[in-house]
C-alpha positions as CSV (number, residue, x, y, z in Angstrom):
1,M,25.7,-19.6,-17.2
2,D,25.6,-16.6,-14.9
3,F,25.6,-14.3,-17.9
4,L,22.8,-16.2,-19.5
5,T,20.8,-16.1,-16.3
6,C,21.4,-12.3,-16.0
7,F,20.4,-11.9,-19.6
8,N,17.2,-13.9,-19.2
9,N,16.1,-11.9,-16.1
10,A,16.9,-8.6,-17.8
11,S,15.1,-9.7,-20.9
12,F,11.9,-10.5,-19.1
13,F,12.0,-7.2,-17.2
14,H,12.5,-5.2,-20.4
15,I,9.8,-7.2,-22.2
16,S,7.3,-6.5,-19.4
17,I,8.1,-2.8,-19.4
18,C,7.7,-2.6,-23.2
19,L,4.4,-4.4,-23.1
20,L,3.0,-2.1,-20.5
21,A,4.2,1.0,-22.3
22,N,2.8,-0.1,-25.7
23,Y,-0.5,-1.2,-24.1
24,L,-0.8,2.2,-22.4
25,L,-0.3,4.0,-25.7
26,I,-2.8,1.8,-27.5
27,S,-5.3,2.0,-24.7
28,H,-5.2,5.8,-24.6
29,T,-5.7,6.0,-28.4
30,F,-8.6,3.5,-28.2
31,G,-10.1,5.2,-25.2
32,T,-9.9,8.7,-26.6
33,Y,-11.6,7.5,-29.8
34,I,-14.5,5.8,-28.2
35,G,-14.8,8.6,-25.6
36,S,-15.2,11.3,-28.4
37,N,-17.7,9.3,-30.5
38,Y,-21.0,8.9,-28.8
39,I,-22.2,6.5,-31.4
40,V,-19.7,3.8,-30.4
41,V,-19.7,4.4,-26.7
42,S,-21.3,1.4,-24.9
43,P,-20.8,-0.6,-21.8
44,N,-19.7,-3.6,-23.9
45,L,-16.8,-1.8,-25.4
46,I,-15.8,-0.4,-22.0
47,N,-16.0,-4.0,-20.5
48,C,-13.8,-5.2,-23.4
49,F,-11.3,-2.4,-22.4
50,N,-11.4,-3.5,-18.8
51,F,-10.8,-7.1,-19.8
52,F,-7.7,-6.3,-21.8
53,S,-6.4,-4.2,-18.9
54,S,-6.7,-7.2,-16.6
55,I,-5.0,-9.4,-19.2
56,A,-2.1,-6.9,-19.4
57,L,-1.7,-7.0,-15.6
58,F,-1.8,-10.8,-15.6
59,S,0.9,-10.9,-18.3
60,T,3.2,-8.6,-16.4
61,L,2.8,-10.8,-13.3
62,Y,3.6,-13.9,-15.3
63,L,6.7,-12.4,-16.8
64,F,8.1,-11.5,-13.4
65,C,7.3,-14.9,-12.0
66,F,8.6,-16.8,-15.0
67,D,12.4,-16.8,-14.3
68,F,12.6,-17.0,-10.6
69,I,16.4,-17.5,-10.0
70,L,18.5,-16.0,-7.3
71,F,21.5,-14.7,-9.2
72,D,21.7,-11.3,-7.7
73,S,20.4,-10.2,-4.3
74,N,19.3,-6.8,-5.4
75,Y,17.4,-8.1,-8.4
76,F,15.9,-10.9,-6.3
77,F,14.7,-8.4,-3.7
78,N,13.2,-6.2,-6.4
79,Q,11.6,-9.1,-8.2
80,N,9.9,-10.5,-5.1
81,F,8.6,-7.1,-4.0
82,Q,7.3,-6.5,-7.4
83,I,5.5,-9.8,-7.4
84,I,3.9,-9.0,-4.1
85,F,2.8,-5.6,-5.5
86,L,1.3,-7.1,-8.7
87,I,-0.6,-9.7,-6.7
88,V,-2.1,-7.0,-4.5
89,A,-2.9,-4.9,-7.5
90,L,-4.8,-7.9,-9.0
91,G,-6.7,-8.2,-5.8
92,V,-7.6,-4.5,-5.9
93,L,-8.7,-4.7,-9.5
94,F,-10.7,-7.8,-8.7
95,I,-12.5,-6.2,-5.7
96,T,-13.3,-2.9,-7.3
97,R,-14.8,-4.2,-10.5
98,D,-18.2,-4.9,-8.9
99,F,-18.3,-1.4,-7.4
100,L,-17.5,0.3,-10.7
101,D,-20.1,-1.7,-12.5
102,K,-22.8,-1.0,-9.9
103,Q,-22.0,2.7,-9.8
104,K,-21.9,2.8,-13.6
105,I,-18.4,4.2,-13.6
106,V,-17.6,3.2,-17.2
107,K,-14.9,5.8,-17.8
108,F,-11.9,4.2,-19.6
109,E,-9.6,6.6,-17.7
110,Y,-9.9,4.5,-14.6
111,D,-8.3,1.4,-16.0
112,S,-5.8,3.5,-17.9
113,L,-4.7,5.4,-14.8
114,F,-4.5,2.1,-12.9
115,L,-2.1,0.7,-15.4
116,F,-0.1,4.0,-15.2
117,V,0.3,3.2,-11.5
118,I,1.4,-0.3,-12.3
119,F,3.9,1.0,-15.0
120,S,5.4,3.6,-12.7
121,S,5.6,1.2,-9.8
122,V,7.5,-1.4,-11.8
123,C,10.0,1.3,-12.9
124,L,10.2,2.5,-9.3
125,C,10.8,-0.9,-7.8
126,F,13.6,-1.8,-10.2
127,S,15.2,1.7,-10.4
128,D,18.8,1.9,-9.2
129,D,19.3,5.6,-9.7
130,L,18.0,8.6,-7.7
131,L,16.9,10.4,-10.9
132,I,14.9,7.5,-12.2
133,I,13.3,7.1,-8.7
134,Y,12.2,10.8,-8.8
135,L,10.7,10.5,-12.4
136,A,8.9,7.3,-11.5
137,I,7.4,8.8,-8.3
138,E,6.2,11.9,-10.3
139,L,4.6,9.7,-12.9
140,Q,2.8,7.7,-10.1
141,S,1.8,10.9,-8.3
142,L,0.2,12.3,-11.4
143,A,-2.1,9.3,-11.6
144,F,-2.8,9.5,-7.9
145,Y,-3.8,13.2,-8.2
146,I,-6.4,12.3,-10.8
147,F,-7.6,9.3,-8.8
148,A,-8.1,11.3,-5.7
149,S,-10.4,13.7,-7.6
150,F,-12.0,11.1,-9.8
151,N,-15.6,11.8,-8.7
152,R,-15.8,15.4,-10.0
153,V,-19.4,15.9,-8.9
154,S,-18.5,15.6,-5.2
155,E,-17.1,18.6,-3.4
156,F,-15.3,16.3,-0.8
157,T,-13.5,14.5,-3.6
158,T,-12.5,17.7,-5.3
159,E,-11.2,19.1,-2.0
160,A,-9.2,15.9,-1.4
161,G,-7.7,15.9,-4.8
162,L,-6.7,19.6,-4.5
163,K,-5.1,19.1,-1.1
164,Y,-3.2,16.1,-2.3
165,F,-2.0,17.9,-5.4
166,I,-0.8,21.0,-3.5
167,F,1.0,19.0,-0.7
168,G,2.4,16.5,-3.1
169,S,3.9,19.2,-5.3
170,I,5.6,20.8,-2.4
171,I,7.0,17.5,-1.1
172,S,8.2,16.7,-4.6
173,C,10.4,19.8,-4.4
174,F,11.8,18.6,-1.1
175,L,12.6,15.2,-2.5
176,L,14.3,16.6,-5.6
177,F,16.3,19.0,-3.5
178,G,17.5,16.1,-1.3
179,F,18.6,14.1,-4.3
180,A,20.4,17.2,-5.6
181,L,22.3,17.6,-2.4
182,V,23.3,13.9,-2.5
183,Y,24.6,14.5,-6.1
184,L,26.4,17.7,-5.0
185,T,28.2,15.7,-2.3
186,F,29.1,12.5,-4.1
187,G,28.9,13.5,-7.8
188,A,26.7,10.5,-8.6
189,T,23.1,9.3,-8.5
190,S,23.5,5.7,-9.3
191,F,23.1,3.2,-6.5
192,E,26.2,1.3,-7.6
193,L,28.4,4.3,-7.5
194,L,27.0,5.7,-4.3
195,F,27.6,2.3,-2.6
196,S,31.2,2.2,-3.8
197,I,32.1,5.8,-2.9
198,S,33.4,6.3,0.6
199,N,30.9,8.4,2.5
200,V,31.8,11.9,3.6
201,K,30.4,11.9,7.1
202,T,31.5,15.5,7.9
203,D,29.8,17.1,4.9
204,P,26.7,19.0,6.1
205,F,25.1,18.8,2.7
206,I,24.7,15.0,2.9
207,F,23.0,15.3,6.3
208,L,20.6,17.9,4.9
209,G,20.0,15.8,1.8
210,I,19.1,12.7,3.8
211,V,16.7,14.8,5.9
212,F,14.9,16.1,2.8
213,I,14.8,12.7,1.2
214,L,13.2,11.3,4.4
215,I,10.7,14.1,4.5
216,G,9.6,13.2,1.0
217,F,9.2,9.5,1.7
218,L,7.6,10.0,5.1
219,F,5.0,12.0,3.3
220,K,4.4,9.4,0.6
221,I,3.8,6.6,3.2
222,G,1.7,8.9,5.4
223,A,3.8,8.9,8.6
224,V,3.6,11.6,11.3
225,P,4.3,14.6,11.1
226,F,3.5,14.4,7.3
227,H,0.2,12.7,7.6
228,W,-2.2,15.6,7.3
229,W,-3.2,14.8,3.7
230,L,-3.9,11.1,4.3
231,C,-7.2,11.4,6.2
232,D,-8.8,13.9,3.8
233,V,-7.8,11.9,0.7
234,Y,-9.0,8.6,2.2
235,D,-12.3,10.1,3.2
236,G,-12.9,12.2,0.1
237,S,-12.1,9.6,-2.5
238,I,-14.4,6.9,-3.8
239,L,-14.1,3.6,-2.1
240,P,-12.1,1.8,-4.8
241,V,-9.6,4.7,-4.8
242,T,-9.3,4.5,-1.0
243,L,-8.5,0.9,-1.3
244,L,-5.9,1.7,-4.0
245,F,-4.2,4.3,-1.7
246,A,-4.3,2.0,1.3
247,A,-3.0,-1.2,-0.3
248,M,-0.7,-0.6,-3.2
249,P,1.8,2.3,-3.1
250,K,3.2,1.6,0.4
251,I,4.6,-1.7,-0.8
252,I,6.8,0.0,-3.3
253,F,7.8,3.0,-1.2
254,F,8.9,0.7,1.7
255,S,11.0,-1.3,-0.7
256,I,12.7,1.9,-1.8
257,L,13.3,2.9,1.8
258,I,14.8,-0.5,2.6
259,K,17.2,-0.2,-0.4
260,L,18.2,3.3,0.5
261,Y,18.7,2.5,4.1
262,F,20.3,-0.9,3.9
263,F,22.3,-0.5,0.7
264,I,23.3,3.1,0.2
265,F,23.2,5.2,3.4
266,L,23.8,2.6,6.1
267,D,26.8,4.5,7.4
268,F,24.5,7.4,8.2
269,E,22.4,5.2,10.5
270,G,22.4,7.8,13.2
271,I,20.3,10.2,11.1
272,W,17.9,7.6,9.8
273,S,17.4,5.9,13.1
274,N,16.5,9.1,15.0
275,I,14.0,10.2,12.4
276,F,12.5,6.8,12.0
277,L,12.2,6.4,15.8
278,F,10.4,9.7,16.1
279,A,8.2,9.0,13.1
280,S,7.4,5.5,14.4
281,L,6.4,6.5,17.9
282,S,4.5,9.6,16.7
283,S,2.6,7.6,14.0
284,I,1.5,4.9,16.4
285,G,0.5,7.4,19.1
286,V,-1.4,9.8,16.7
287,G,-3.0,6.9,14.8
288,S,-4.2,5.1,17.9
289,M,-5.5,8.2,19.8
290,F,-7.1,10.1,17.0
291,A,-8.9,7.0,15.7
292,L,-10.9,6.9,18.9
293,Y,-12.9,10.0,18.0
294,Q,-13.7,9.2,14.4
295,K,-17.3,8.8,13.2
296,R,-16.6,8.2,9.5
297,I,-15.3,4.8,8.7
298,K,-12.8,5.7,6.1
299,R,-11.2,8.3,8.4
300,L,-11.0,5.6,11.1
301,F,-9.1,3.3,8.7
302,A,-6.9,6.3,7.6
303,Y,-5.7,6.7,11.2
304,S,-5.3,3.0,11.5
305,T,-3.1,3.1,8.5
306,I,-0.9,5.8,10.1
307,A,-0.5,3.6,13.2
308,H,0.5,0.5,11.1
309,T,3.0,2.7,9.2
310,G,4.6,3.4,12.5
311,F,5.0,-0.3,13.2
312,I,6.6,-0.8,9.8
313,L,9.1,2.1,10.4
314,L,10.0,0.4,13.7
315,G,10.9,-2.7,11.7
316,I,13.3,-0.7,9.6
317,L,15.2,0.6,12.7
318,A,16.7,-2.7,13.6
319,T,19.2,-3.4,10.9
320,S,19.3,-7.1,11.1
321,P,18.1,-10.1,9.0
322,N,15.3,-10.8,11.5
323,S,14.1,-7.2,11.3
324,A,14.1,-7.3,7.5
325,K,12.1,-10.5,7.7
326,A,9.6,-8.9,10.2
327,L,9.3,-5.8,8.0
328,I,8.5,-7.7,4.8
329,F,6.1,-10.0,6.7
330,Y,4.3,-7.0,8.1
331,V,4.0,-5.4,4.7
332,I,2.6,-8.6,3.1
333,S,0.1,-9.4,5.9
334,Y,-1.1,-5.8,6.2
335,A,-1.8,-5.7,2.4
336,I,-3.8,-9.0,2.8
337,L,-5.8,-7.6,5.8
338,T,-6.5,-4.3,3.9
339,L,-7.9,-6.2,1.0
340,F,-10.0,-8.3,3.4
341,I,-11.5,-5.3,5.1
342,F,-12.2,-3.3,2.0
343,A,-13.6,-6.4,0.2
344,I,-16.2,-6.6,3.0
345,M,-17.0,-2.9,2.8
346,I,-17.2,-2.9,-1.0
347,Y,-19.3,-6.0,-1.0
348,S,-21.7,-4.5,1.5
349,T,-21.9,-1.2,-0.4
350,V,-22.6,-2.9,-3.7
351,S,-25.2,-5.3,-2.2
352,A,-27.0,-2.7,-0.1
353,N,-26.9,-0.2,-3.1
354,R,-26.2,2.8,-0.8
355,S,-23.3,4.6,0.7
356,I,-21.9,3.5,4.0
357,M,-19.8,6.4,5.2
358,Y,-20.4,6.5,8.9
359,I,-19.7,3.9,11.6
360,S,-23.3,4.3,12.8
361,N,-24.5,2.9,9.4
362,W,-23.2,-0.5,10.5
363,T,-25.5,-0.6,13.5
364,S,-27.2,-4.0,14.0
365,F,-25.2,-5.4,11.0
366,G,-24.8,-8.7,12.8
367,Y,-28.5,-9.4,13.1
368,K,-29.3,-9.8,9.4
369,N,-25.8,-10.5,8.1
370,F,-24.1,-12.8,10.7
371,F,-21.5,-14.3,8.4
372,F,-20.3,-11.0,6.9
373,S,-20.3,-9.4,10.3
374,F,-18.3,-12.3,11.7
375,C,-15.8,-12.0,8.8
376,F,-15.5,-8.2,9.5
377,V,-14.9,-8.8,13.2
378,L,-12.2,-11.4,12.4
379,A,-10.5,-8.9,10.1
380,L,-10.6,-6.2,12.7
381,F,-9.4,-8.5,15.4
382,S,-6.5,-9.5,13.2
383,I,-5.5,-6.0,12.3
384,A,-5.7,-5.1,16.0
385,G,-3.2,-7.9,16.8
386,I,-5.4,-10.4,18.6
387,P,-3.9,-14.0,18.6
388,P,-3.9,-16.4,16.9
389,L,-4.9,-14.4,13.8
390,L,-2.5,-13.2,11.1
391,G,-2.2,-9.6,12.4
392,F,-0.9,-10.8,15.8
393,F,2.2,-12.4,14.2
394,N,3.3,-9.3,12.2
395,K,3.3,-7.1,15.3
396,F,4.9,-9.9,17.3
397,F,7.8,-10.2,14.8
398,V,8.4,-6.4,14.6
399,L,8.4,-6.0,18.4
400,L,10.7,-9.0,18.8
401,S,13.2,-7.5,16.4
402,A,13.0,-4.1,18.2
403,I,13.6,-5.7,21.6
404,S,16.5,-7.7,20.2
405,Q,18.1,-4.4,19.2
406,E,17.5,-3.0,22.8
407,Y,14.6,-0.6,22.0
408,F,13.0,-1.6,25.3
409,L,11.3,1.7,26.2
410,S,10.0,2.3,22.7
411,S,8.6,-1.2,22.6
412,V,6.7,-0.7,26.0
413,V,5.3,2.6,24.7
414,I,4.2,1.0,21.5
415,I,2.5,-1.9,23.3
416,L,0.6,0.6,25.4
417,F,-0.6,2.6,22.4
418,S,-1.6,-0.6,20.6
419,S,-3.7,-1.7,23.6
420,I,-5.5,1.7,23.5
421,G,-5.9,1.3,19.7
422,C,-7.7,-2.1,20.2
423,F,-10.7,-0.2,21.6
424,Y,-11.8,1.3,18.3
425,Y,-11.6,-2.1,16.6
426,I,-13.5,-4.0,19.4
427,R,-16.1,-1.2,19.4
428,F,-17.5,-2.7,16.1
429,I,-18.7,-5.8,18.1
430,K,-20.9,-3.5,20.2
431,I,-22.1,-1.8,17.0
432,F,-22.8,-5.0,15.2
433,F,-24.4,-7.1,17.9
434,F,-25.3,-5.1,21.0
435,T,-26.7,-1.8,19.7
436,K,-30.4,-1.3,19.4
437,T,-31.7,-1.9,15.9
438,A,-31.5,1.1,13.7
439,K,-34.3,2.4,11.5
440,Y,-32.5,1.6,8.3
441,N,-30.4,-1.6,8.8
442,L,-27.6,-2.5,6.5
443,W,-28.8,-5.7,4.9
444,I,-26.9,-7.6,2.2
445,A,-29.8,-9.0,0.2
446,S,-28.1,-9.5,-3.2
447,S,-28.1,-13.1,-4.4
448,A,-26.1,-12.5,-7.5
449,R,-22.6,-13.9,-7.7
450,Q,-20.0,-11.2,-7.3
451,N,-16.3,-11.1,-7.9
452,T,-15.5,-10.1,-4.4
453,E,-16.8,-13.3,-2.9
454,I,-13.8,-15.3,-4.1
455,L,-11.2,-12.9,-2.7
456,L,-13.1,-12.5,0.5
457,S,-13.1,-16.3,1.1
458,T,-9.3,-16.4,0.3
459,C,-8.4,-13.6,2.7
460,L,-10.6,-15.2,5.4
461,F,-8.8,-18.5,5.0
462,I,-5.3,-16.9,5.2
463,N,-6.3,-14.8,8.2
464,T,-7.8,-17.6,10.3
465,C,-5.6,-20.6,9.2
466,F,-2.2,-18.9,9.3
467,F,-1.3,-20.4,12.7
468,I,-1.7,-23.9,11.2
469,R,1.0,-23.4,8.5
470,P,2.9,-20.2,9.5
471,D,6.0,-21.4,7.8
472,I,4.7,-20.6,4.3
473,L,4.5,-16.8,4.5
474,S,7.3,-16.6,7.2
475,H,9.7,-18.6,5.0
476,F,9.0,-16.4,2.0
477,S,9.7,-13.3,4.1
478,T,12.9,-14.8,5.5
479,I,14.3,-15.5,2.0
480,I,13.7,-11.9,0.9
481,G,15.0,-10.5,4.1
482,F,18.2,-12.5,4.2
483,A,18.9,-11.6,0.5
484,L,19.7,-8.1,1.7
485,F,22.6,-9.3,3.8
């Protein structure tokens, strides 16, 4: 029975991978054909292409959810994280469709690159070998480089894509060098072999290899001191791409960090904990302080992302089931809140039919758009950690797990920085309701039904009603967290 269960789970995984790979091959052929023939290029064909991309994503999610049996803790952990990622990816695709249609971005490459990100993330989440991890990260990075410079007519977008490509290429060398040092020490790259081999704690190569691996992953998640690319890429990219960077890749990279830390290199906890503690405190401090001086809204949320990355790294420090639960809960809730905030921003941009790049563009937003400004304020209060909203509980669980592992001084410092960081969130209330009316108010006047409305209502319900039934998301995080131990 166990063999049949294992076979069924492996079969569904391989079927989903094959479907995605074949669809990518067919879609590229189809897209190249219609892109090189001006006679057949039309929005209807592009919309058909977008529809089939959505169907492929739904099919992949269904295959991962079909056989939901706990027969192996590692597979169970990977499966659940992949389901979370695919649900968030569906939300991103659902939100950005209105923006792409309004801006007349009918390039087939966007959906094709989006599915490349899905394909590489599936391989990355289920990979159990350092070499496969590196190849999957490079495939994902290639798609991200193109996404960052997707708007070729904008010099800001071109600059963002170039910076991301240069920094990403250098960091990829660091990551590969770290994997090579691990192979030089143990003679293996498979997780199973690395877990079974007795660790050589006196070998200097393994210490250096772990440091290089951490440099690579800290860059990918945008933690201090490797955060310099994040603000420029967030600010220079188009709004759907900024949402993609903010919501999707961190879920997979944190799952890889958890597996490397809890499964493979737990005996080297001293190296990981010191680097994680420094990166956590620095990220929260830099993200909270530098966000106070931002005037562009996407740069503000970039520094906010850096601060929240520090909170998640703090959850990794405490190696206990409760800390794993807090970490997974934080990742899920932060993805929901990110979708919520960017759904409001994209909805407002599409309805107002103009760019909203500066915080001052939201002046007097509450006078003509009370409901949307109220939703925005609730989302910002939640992400700042105001009770009883969803964002309060994720910070509470992380700080509780850190205090239980006797990180008292770090917890006090983090609470102080978080209190300072609440200012730039609460500042939006003044801008929305108490600032003198601007000459050109942001007014959502569109009466047409939009895709974003449904997801916006869903995120609002989860954000405000979580305290009524907190056991749903908390129980789900507990199951995944305790599967690691």
